[in-house]
C-alpha positions as CSV (number, residue, x, y, z in Angstrom):
1,X,-0.3,0.2,-0.1
2,X,3.3,2.1,0.0
3,X,6.6,2.3,-1.2
4,X,8.7,2.6,2.0
5,X,12.1,4.4,1.3
6,X,14.3,5.5,4.1
7,X,14.1,9.0,3.0
8,X,10.3,9.2,2.7
9,X,8.8,11.3,5.7
10,X,5.1,10.0,7.2
11,X,3.7,12.6,5.4
12,X,4.5,11.1,1.7
13,X,2.9,7.9,3.3
14,X,-0.4,9.5,4.1
15,X,-0.2,11.1,0.7
16,X,0.3,7.6,-0.9
17,X,-2.7,6.3,1.3
18,X,-4.8,9.0,0.4
19,X,-6.9,6.6,-1.8
20,X,-7.3,4.0,0.7
21,X,-10.2,2.7,2.4
22,X,-8.2,2.6,5.3
23,X,-6.6,6.4,5.4
24,X,-8.6,8.0,8.1
25,X,-7.3,4.7,10.5
26,X,-3.6,5.2,9.1
27,X,-3.6,8.9,9.6
28,X,-5.1,8.8,13.0
29,X,-2.2,6.1,14.0
30,X,0.4,8.1,12.3
31,X,-0.4,11.1,14.3
32,X,-0.7,9.1,17.5
33,X,3.1,7.7,16.8
34,X,4.1,11.3,16.0
35,X,2.8,12.1,18.8
36,X,4.4,10.0,21.1
37,X,8.0,9.4,19.6
38,X,8.9,12.8,18.5
39,X,6.4,14.8,20.5
40,X,8.2,13.1,24.0
41,X,4.5,12.1,25.3
42,X,5.3,8.6,26.5
43,X,1.3,7.2,27.5
44,X,0.8,5.7,30.5
45,X,-0.2,2.1,31.0
46,X,-4.1,2.6,29.8
47,X,-2.6,4.8,26.7
48,X,-0.6,2.4,25.8
49,X,-3.2,-0.6,26.0
50,X,-5.4,1.2,23.8
51,X,-2.9,2.8,21.2
52,X,-1.9,-1.1,21.1
53,X,-5.2,-2.1,20.6
54,X,-5.5,0.3,17.6
55,X,-2.7,-0.6,16.1
56,X,-3.8,-4.7,16.5
57,X,-7.1,-3.5,14.9
58,X,-5.6,-1.8,11.7
59,X,-3.2,-4.9,11.2
60,X,-6.2,-7.0,11.5
61,X,-8.1,-5.0,8.9
62,X,-4.9,-4.8,6.6
63,X,-4.7,-8.8,6.7
64,X,-8.8,-9.2,6.0
65,X,-9.9,-9.8,2.8
66,X,-11.5,-6.4,0.9
67,X,-14.7,-6.1,-0.7
68,X,-14.7,-5.4,-4.5
């Protein structure tokens, strides 16, 4: 769904995912990642569990057959 390159930024990946039915979830997870990683906002235990669940759900969606 994306063309990974070392020099690409998250914004590039968001543009690549723009037409995907998974875009909204991908965008939200990207923003969460940036807020935690680049913003220096480590989640507490409950926040971590919530983020982990959202990522797991997203990966499940990606691996599920897509309707035609």
